[in-house]
Residue, then its C-alpha position, 0 to 999 in steps of 0.5 A: m500500500t502507498g497511502w498516507d497515515d498521519p496519527a497526529l492530524a487524526a488526533a487533532t481533528a478528533s479533538l476539534d470534533d469533540s469540543a467545537d461547541l465547548p469553549a474551554d475544550f475548544a481552546g485546548a483543541l485549537t492548541a492541538a491544531r496549532t501544534v500539528l501545523a507548527e511541527s510541519r513547518a519544514e514539510p510543505e506537503v504535510r503542512s498544506l494537507r494538515v491545514e486543509v483537513l483542519a479547515e474542513h473541521l472548523v467551518g463556522h469558526g473562522a472569526r473565532i480563530t482569527g480573533q485568537a490569532m490576532d491576540d497571540v500574533d501566531a503564524e499557525l493560527f493566522l494560516l488556519a484562520g485564512a484556510v478556514a475562511v477559504r473553506e467557508a467560501k467554498v462551502i457557501a458556493e457549492s451549497a448554493a449553486g455548485e460553483a467554485p470560488g473564483e468562477r461566476a456565481a449568481e448574486p447574492t451568492a457571489r457577494m457572500v463568497h467574495a466577502y468570505l474570501r476577503r476575510a482570508v486576506g489579512p490572516l494569510t498575509h500575516a502568516a506569510e509575513l511571519i514565516e517568509a519561507d512558507p509556501v502554503p499561505h501563498d497557495l491559499l492566496q491564489w483563491v483570494t486573488a482569484v476574485l481580484t485580478p489574474k495578475e494577482r492570482d499569478r503572483a500568488w502562484e509564483r510565490a508559492i512555487r518559488r518556495a515549494p516548486r512541486l507543491y501538489s496543493a499549489h498546482r491543484t489550486r492553479l488548475d482549479l482557477l484556470p479556465a477549463e481548457q487552459a487547466l487541462a493544458f497546465a495539468r498535462a505540462t505539469a505531468r510531463a515535468a513530474g517524475s514517475g510516482d509524483p501524485r501531480i500526474a493525476l491532476v490530468a484526470h482532475a482536469h478532465f473531470r472539470l471538462c466533464a462537469r461542464l458537459a454535464a452542466d450543458y446537459r442540465a441546461k438542455g433539460k436533463t435532470g437529476d443524475g441523468a446529466e452526470r451519467h450522460a456526460a460521463w459516458e460521452y466524455f470518458g466512455r467511448t472505447a479507444s478514445p484519446i482520453r482513455t489512452e492518456i489516462a491509462a498511460l499516466s496511471q502506469r507512470f504513477l503506479a510504476a513508482a508510487r510512494p508514500h506522500p501526503r497526496t498519494p491517496q488523492a492521486h489514487r482516488l482520481f485515477a480510480a474515479a476516472f477508470t470507473a467513469m470509463s467502466s474499466p474496473e480492472q484498470a481501477e483495481p490497483h488504485v482501489a487496492a492501494l487505498g485499502r478498499 
């Protein structure tokens, strides 16, 4: 198996889940979250995953964490506060209209999403200033600058990869914020530059899913309802025998499997390939990825 186990992160998230509604216990749980982030300062891949997971468990508590960060002038809490604000913006967008921050959203959803993204600016800027070498605040600032100008988005990307050239989350964020066709070209270029076993190889599958989702949206606009639009789009996009997309993803899967190794994002890469082969109705090609996930 080539998964990723992080007992310290698991303990911190369990503590947060148990204490979110208890102020005294929450302060202790927040200290545990801060500790696991501080321990990963020298490991950007671990740090980016940890703050992403912690933020998912802290939706609704962003203002509370920002206040604590300001009181303590703490880099970890500033980073966490910014990550939570970005996650809260995504939750609002996804629950309201299935949109991602940075894309065009219906009013008043767009105003609310942008307000939450702007809440992240101060904490993430403080985090970046307190630990100048940390790429993770700059990665997250890509989401924030996406509501401002492309040049600011590009500068955040450049600052992130200057500090960690192979950071998975920075590449995934970049992919998510580019227009779909540009995102696929970017993912392909990233995969070409990546070594065998690098989880960024799987971002090509992620880019294809973005294009498939756009096709599903087109079908919904034409009157298909429920899961019908998604199923029809998946078959149209992935299901055709001997399509170039199937050939491309199969070749990338082999490159990844040839040297897959323990890495914080290896499980995500396996899930992307497994999902792509499932969409192609190719369980035999999905199997090694499913097996690697321990399912």
